[in-house]
C-alpha positions as CSV (number, residue, x, y, z in Angstrom):
1,M,101.1,75.1,94.5
2,E,98.8,77.9,95.4
3,R,99.4,81.4,94.2
4,P,100.5,83.5,97.2
5,E,98.2,86.4,98.0
6,L,98.8,89.8,99.5
7,S,95.9,91.8,100.6
8,I,96.3,95.6,100.9
9,A,93.9,97.8,102.8
10,V,94.5,101.5,102.6
11,Q,93.8,103.9,105.4
12,R,94.1,107.7,104.8
13,A,94.6,110.5,107.2
14,P,95.5,114.2,106.3
15,D,99.2,113.7,106.7
16,E,99.7,110.0,106.2
17,V,98.6,106.9,104.3
18,V,98.8,103.5,106.0
19,F,98.9,100.3,103.9
20,H,97.8,97.4,106.0
21,L,99.5,94.4,104.4
22,A,98.5,90.7,105.0
23,G,100.1,87.7,103.3
24,E,103.2,87.3,101.3
25,I,105.5,90.0,99.8
26,D,107.2,88.2,97.0
27,V,108.0,88.1,93.3
28,L,104.3,87.5,92.5
29,T,102.9,90.3,94.7
30,V,105.4,93.2,94.7
31,T,104.2,94.7,91.5
32,R,100.8,95.5,93.0
33,L,102.3,96.8,96.2
34,S,104.7,99.0,94.2
35,A,102.0,100.3,92.0
36,M,99.8,101.3,95.0
37,V,102.7,103.1,96.8
38,N,103.9,104.8,93.6
39,E,100.4,106.1,93.0
40,V,100.4,107.8,96.4
41,L,103.9,109.2,95.8
42,Q,102.6,110.9,92.6
43,E,99.6,112.6,94.3
44,P,99.7,116.4,94.2
45,E,99.0,116.5,98.0
46,L,101.7,114.1,98.9
47,P,101.3,112.8,102.5
48,A,104.3,113.4,104.8
49,R,104.3,109.8,105.8
50,I,103.6,106.5,104.2
51,V,103.4,103.5,106.5
52,L,103.5,99.9,105.5
53,D,101.9,98.0,108.4
54,M,103.6,94.6,108.3
55,A,101.5,93.0,111.1
56,G,99.9,90.5,108.7
57,V,102.9,89.7,106.6
58,T,103.8,86.1,106.7
59,F,106.6,85.9,104.2
60,C,109.0,88.3,102.3
61,D,111.5,87.1,99.7
62,S,114.5,88.9,98.2
63,Q,112.3,90.6,95.6
64,G,110.1,91.9,98.4
65,L,113.0,93.1,100.4
66,G,114.4,94.9,97.3
67,T,111.1,96.5,96.6
68,L,110.8,97.8,100.2
69,V,114.2,99.5,99.8
70,V,113.3,100.9,96.4
71,L,110.0,102.3,97.7
72,S,111.8,103.8,100.7
73,R,114.2,105.6,98.4
74,K,111.4,106.8,96.1
75,A,109.6,108.2,99.1
76,Q,112.7,110.1,100.2
77,H,113.2,111.5,96.8
78,A,109.6,112.7,96.8
79,R,110.2,114.3,100.2
80,A,108.1,111.8,102.1
81,V,108.9,109.2,104.8
82,L,108.2,105.6,104.2
83,S,108.3,103.5,107.4
84,L,107.5,99.9,108.2
85,A,105.4,99.3,111.3
86,N,104.6,96.2,113.3
87,V,107.5,94.2,111.7
88,G,107.4,90.6,112.9
89,D,110.4,88.8,114.4
90,F,111.0,86.7,111.3
91,L,111.2,89.8,109.1
92,M,113.3,91.7,111.5
93,R,115.7,88.8,111.6
94,V,115.9,88.8,107.8
95,L,116.5,92.6,107.8
96,D,119.3,92.1,110.3
97,I,120.9,89.2,108.4
98,T,120.8,91.1,105.1
99,G,121.9,94.4,106.6
100,L,118.8,96.1,105.3
101,R,117.5,97.1,108.7
102,S,119.6,100.3,108.6
103,A,118.3,101.1,105.0
104,L,114.7,101.2,106.2
105,M,112.8,103.2,108.8
106,I,111.1,100.9,111.2
107,S,108.6,102.0,113.8
108,S,107.0,99.9,116.5
109,T,103.3,100.8,115.6
110,A,101.4,102.2,112.8
């Protein structure tokens, strides 16, 4: 079995940071994603908005879903907004089934 990969490209603007994600968000990749978002949340000049561009995400397990919720709450606590952009149909369906769609801010584009 191949180890799932998650590539993360970061794009910065004065008031937001966009994480372009591609691959799988799962138990093997959430630590890296969490570390990168947490690093932004601890910056002195915290951006108003953190966007997770999900266009390239092919899979998200329960650990990934939980991590998205935790990161969203951490951003709120830090007085920033974390939103998911370009959420695919499969992930939107999972968010609906689990009831997590209302716990996350979802925008149509990054």
